[in-house]
C-alpha positions as CSV (number, residue, x, y, z in Angstrom):
1,M,170.3,103.7,56.3
2,A,173.7,102.7,57.6
3,I,174.7,99.0,57.8
4,P,176.3,98.0,61.0
5,P,180.0,97.1,60.6
6,D,179.6,93.6,61.9
7,T,177.2,92.8,59.1
8,L,179.5,93.9,56.2
9,P,180.8,91.0,54.0
10,D,184.4,90.0,54.6
11,S,186.3,90.1,51.3
12,N,188.9,87.7,52.6
13,A,186.5,85.1,53.9
14,E,186.2,81.7,52.2
15,P,183.1,81.4,50.1
16,P,180.4,79.3,51.8
17,M,180.3,75.6,50.9
18,T,177.3,74.8,48.8
19,A,176.0,71.8,46.9
20,D,177.5,73.3,43.7
21,T,181.0,73.6,45.1
22,D,180.9,70.1,46.5
23,S,179.9,68.8,43.1
24,A,182.7,70.8,41.5
25,F,185.3,69.4,43.9
26,A,184.0,65.9,43.3
27,L,184.2,66.4,39.5
28,R,187.8,67.6,39.7
29,H,188.8,64.7,41.9
30,T,187.1,62.2,39.5
31,L,188.8,63.8,36.4
32,K,192.2,63.7,38.2
33,Q,191.7,60.0,38.9
34,Q,190.7,59.3,35.3
35,Q,193.8,61.2,34.0
36,G,196.1,59.3,36.3
37,Q,194.5,55.9,35.3
38,L,194.9,56.9,31.6
39,A,198.6,57.7,32.1
40,H,199.0,54.3,33.8
41,D,197.2,52.6,30.9
42,R,199.4,54.3,28.3
43,L,202.5,53.3,30.2
44,F,201.5,49.6,30.1
45,E,200.5,49.9,26.5
46,R,203.9,51.3,25.5
47,L,205.6,48.6,27.6
48,G,203.6,45.9,25.9
49,Q,204.5,47.2,22.5
50,R,208.2,47.3,23.3
51,L,208.3,43.9,24.8
52,F,206.4,42.5,21.7
53,E,208.8,44.2,19.3
54,H,212.2,43.9,21.1
55,G,211.9,41.7,24.1
56,L,213.3,42.4,27.6
57,S,216.6,44.3,27.7
58,D,218.6,46.5,30.0
59,S,217.6,49.6,28.0
60,L,213.9,48.6,28.3
61,L,214.2,48.2,32.1
62,Q,215.9,51.6,32.3
63,W,213.2,53.2,30.2
64,W,210.5,51.5,32.3
65,L,212.0,52.8,35.6
66,D,212.4,56.3,34.2
67,E,208.8,56.4,33.1
68,L,207.6,55.0,36.4
69,C,209.6,57.5,38.4
70,Q,208.3,60.3,36.3
71,Q,204.6,59.3,36.7
72,L,205.0,58.7,40.5
73,G,207.2,61.7,41.2
74,A,210.1,59.7,42.4
75,A,213.6,61.3,42.4
76,H,215.3,58.0,43.1
77,G,214.5,54.5,42.0
78,L,215.9,51.1,41.2
79,I,215.0,47.7,39.7
80,S,217.0,44.8,41.1
81,R,217.1,41.0,40.6
82,Q,217.9,38.5,43.3
83,H,221.1,36.6,42.6
84,A,222.9,34.3,45.0
85,G,221.8,36.0,48.2
86,A,222.1,39.5,46.9
87,L,220.2,42.1,44.9
88,K,221.8,43.0,41.6
89,I,220.9,46.4,40.3
90,L,219.5,46.2,36.7
91,A,218.3,49.8,36.4
92,Q,218.7,52.8,38.6
93,R,217.8,56.5,38.8
94,G,219.1,59.2,41.2
95,K,221.1,58.5,44.3
96,T,221.4,54.7,44.4
97,F,224.1,52.3,43.4
98,P,225.2,51.9,39.8
99,V,223.9,49.2,37.5
100,G,225.6,45.9,38.2
101,A,226.2,46.6,41.9
102,R,225.2,43.9,44.3
103,I,223.5,44.6,47.6
104,P,223.6,41.7,50.2
105,M,220.1,40.7,51.3
106,F,220.6,41.2,55.1
107,G,218.1,42.4,57.7
108,V,214.7,43.5,56.4
109,L,215.7,42.8,52.8
110,G,216.1,39.1,53.6
111,Q,212.8,39.1,55.5
112,W,210.9,40.8,52.7
113,L,212.2,38.3,50.1
114,K,211.9,35.2,52.3
115,E,209.8,32.6,50.5
116,P,206.9,32.3,50.3
117,V,207.1,36.0,49.4
118,V,204.3,38.3,50.7
119,F,203.2,40.7,47.9
120,T,203.0,44.0,49.7
121,V,204.5,47.5,49.7
122,H,207.1,48.2,52.4
123,T,207.6,51.8,53.4
124,H,210.4,51.2,55.8
125,A,213.5,53.2,54.9
126,V,216.4,50.9,54.0
127,S,219.7,52.8,53.9
128,Q,221.7,50.1,52.1
129,L,219.6,50.6,49.0
130,W,220.5,54.3,48.6
131,T,223.4,56.7,48.6
132,L,221.3,59.4,50.3
133,S,222.2,60.5,53.8
134,N,220.3,58.9,56.6
135,E,218.6,62.2,57.3
136,A,217.4,62.5,53.7
137,I,216.1,58.9,53.7
138,E,214.2,59.3,57.0
139,S,212.5,62.5,55.8
140,A,211.5,61.0,52.4
141,H,208.8,58.5,51.4
142,C,210.4,55.2,50.6
143,Y,208.6,52.4,48.9
144,Q,209.9,48.9,48.2
145,V,207.9,46.2,46.5
146,P,209.1,42.6,46.1
147,I,209.2,41.1,42.6
148,A,208.0,37.5,42.8
149,L,206.3,34.8,40.8
150,H,204.4,31.9,42.4
151,Q,205.6,33.4,45.8
152,R,209.3,32.8,44.8
153,A,211.5,35.8,45.1
154,V,212.7,37.4,41.8
155,G,213.9,40.9,42.9
156,L,212.8,44.2,44.3
157,V,211.6,47.6,43.0
158,G,212.5,50.6,45.2
159,L,211.4,54.3,44.9
160,V,212.1,57.4,47.0
161,C,209.4,60.0,46.6
162,T,208.9,63.6,47.9
163,T,205.2,63.1,48.5
164,P,203.2,60.0,49.6
165,L,201.8,57.8,46.8
166,T,198.1,57.4,46.4
167,Q,196.3,54.1,46.5
168,T,196.0,54.1,42.7
169,Q,199.8,54.7,42.3
170,L,200.5,51.8,44.7
171,H,198.3,49.6,42.6
172,L,200.4,50.6,39.6
173,M,203.5,49.5,41.5
174,H,201.9,46.1,42.2
175,S,201.1,45.7,38.5
176,V,204.6,46.7,37.5
177,C,206.2,44.1,39.9
178,G,203.8,41.4,38.6
179,L,205.0,42.0,35.0
180,L,208.6,42.2,36.1
181,G,208.2,38.8,37.9
182,L,207.1,37.2,34.6
183,A,209.8,39.0,32.6
184,L,212.7,38.3,35.0
185,Q,211.8,34.8,36.2
186,P,213.6,32.8,33.5
187,Q,216.9,34.5,34.4
188,S,216.4,34.2,38.2
189,A,215.4,30.5,37.9
190,E,219.0,29.8,36.8
191,T,220.3,30.8,40.3
192,A,217.5,29.4,42.4
193,A,219.2,26.0,42.8
194,V,222.4,27.7,44.1
195,D,220.4,29.7,46.7
196,D,218.6,26.7,47.9
197,R,221.7,24.5,48.0
198,F,223.9,26.5,50.4
199,L,223.1,30.1,51.0
200,Q,219.9,29.3,52.7
201,K,221.8,27.1,55.2
202,L,223.4,30.2,56.6
203,T,221.8,32.6,59.1
204,P,221.6,36.3,58.1
205,R,224.7,37.2,60.1
206,E,226.6,34.2,58.7
207,R,225.7,35.4,55.2
208,E,227.0,38.8,56.0
209,V,230.3,37.4,57.1
210,F,230.4,35.1,54.1
211,A,229.8,38.0,51.7
212,L,232.7,39.9,53.1
213,L,235.2,37.1,52.9
214,P,236.4,37.8,49.3
215,S,237.8,41.1,50.6
216,G,240.3,39.1,52.6
217,P,239.8,40.9,55.9
218,S,241.1,39.8,59.2
219,N,238.8,38.8,62.0
220,A,239.5,42.1,63.7
221,A,238.6,44.0,60.5
222,L,235.4,42.0,60.1
223,A,234.5,42.6,63.8
224,E,234.9,46.3,63.4
225,K,232.8,46.4,60.3
226,L,230.0,44.4,61.8
227,G,230.1,45.8,65.3
228,I,230.8,42.4,67.0
229,S,233.8,40.9,68.7
230,P,236.6,39.1,66.9
231,G,235.8,35.9,68.8
232,T,232.2,36.0,67.5
233,V,233.5,36.5,64.0
234,K,235.7,33.4,64.4
235,I,232.6,31.4,65.6
236,H,230.6,32.5,62.5
237,I,233.4,31.5,60.2
238,E,233.7,28.1,61.8
239,R,230.0,27.5,61.4
240,I,230.1,28.7,57.8
241,L,232.9,26.2,57.0
242,S,231.0,23.4,58.8
243,K,227.7,24.1,57.0
244,L,229.2,24.4,53.6
245,G,231.6,21.5,54.0
246,L,234.8,23.7,53.4
247,N,238.2,23.3,54.9
248,D,239.3,26.9,55.4
249,R,238.4,30.5,54.9
250,T,240.2,30.7,51.6
251,Q,237.8,28.0,50.2
252,A,234.9,30.0,51.7
253,A,236.2,33.2,50.0
254,V,236.4,31.4,46.6
255,K,232.9,30.0,47.0
256,A,231.6,33.5,47.9
257,V,233.1,34.8,44.7
258,E,231.5,32.0,42.7
259,A,228.2,33.0,44.4
260,G,228.6,36.5,43.0
261,F,230.1,38.3,46.0
262,K,233.0,40.5,44.9
263,S,236.3,41.5,46.5
264,E,235.5,45.2,47.0
265,G,237.2,45.8,50.3
266,L,235.6,47.0,53.6
């Protein structure tokens, strides 16, 4: 007896979902989660051993960042410490600034590290952290997590990933930043008094002008750089001098250098 064509099985059709296939998917998902958690545990175990044997060092921070990027699938990453109103790069991977470079904490960076620091993951793309093109940054998945201790800013960890991070991976970032807060706090505490004494007196825009003064630019050059008028630059400088008790922009430039801002030109 011939079987009607419409009753023949389709060899390309997906197999029907059954209780067995549901159980198999659930098992694979559980195993994947367990493997990921095991990898995270091993990372912290190795970190603890190295801290116990050798203490915190630049090479340990770089190893830690490389391991973190590898586990989370991040092509670009950085670990930075707050210093005198800027983020100093301690370890880096991929297309970000070299170790030792300073990134002024303007805009969202200043807001994220404003005390008391809120411990959260920020996914907003921040172009000043990376040497990637704006298009590449916008199309990637950016993650920035504040490093803090007792809600006082210590620094920032940043990653640029090709795929979104899972909740488990985000928990790993939180744990990493908590440990970094403990490890880096003694060094950052040395500069906390400087930040509180004068940099926090300045508005974000005044800090931006202040950070550029060591380059020796004219008001016109500063205005072009910042996208404001020369007259507005003059007002900002006058307010900086008044707030910091300085006589002229040369003294302000010297104080900016003492605060860690370098003469790198515009």
